[in-house]
N, C-alpha and C positions, 0 to 999 in steps of 0.2 A: 504494500501499497504506501503512494504517494502522497506525503499529506502537505501542503501550502499555504502559508498566512498570509494573507490577501489585508486585512488590516485589524481593526479593534474588532474585535469576536469576529472574524471571518474567517470563513478556511474551506478549502476545497479537497475531499480526498477522494482520489482517484486510486482504483485496486485493479493494482497489475498480476498478467501472470507471467510472468519472464523469468522467473525461479523454475528450477525444477521441483519436482515431487519427492517430499522428503520420504525417508523409509521408515519414519515414527510412524504416518498413516495406515501402514500396513503388518505393525509389530504387533505382537501379542501382546507386550510388557507397558502401552501406553494409554493412559487417562488422560481423557481432556477435562480440565480444570477453567472453569468459567472464572472472569472478576467482575469486581463491582459497575465497573463499567462497560460489559459486552465484549470485552475482549477471551479469547479463549485462549490458552495457553496448555502444550502436551508435557505431561508428567510422566517420564521413566521411570519403570518403575523395580528395573533390573538392579540387581545386588552390584552385578560387574561392572556397570557403568556410573561415572562417578559424578556426573554431571544430572543431576535431576528433572533439570530444566534447559536440553540442549538447546543452540543456537540452531535456528531451522535457518534452510534444509539441511537435515542431514544427510550425507551421500554416501556415507558410510559408516559403519558403527562395527565394533567387535563384539556386540552382547545383542544384535539381533536377530530375533524370529520370529519367522510369518506367523501370523494368526490362521489359527483356525476355525471357521465356521463350523457350527453344527449341522450336519446333513440330516433330513429327513429320517433316519433311524435315530439319530440322537435327538429329535424330539420326542421320538415317539416313546420313548425308554422315561423320559420325564414324566408325560402325560399318565404312563399306565402307576407310576411307582406314588 
């Protein structure tokens, strides 16, 4: 996001998609944390990674593990139990 101050209490915010996608978005250890002003932060819950809120975008990470989305079989087991 680019933020430009025009004058007193005037501001333009432009969302840009020029940065590459972060590995954090598809990692199993990530959790989204919301701020008071509507911003979103990515919290890394992997103990092997020292930075809990790493700068984005993360292009390589030694603690990265792809998230596993539950399939239809896994959802069926939750309903039966």
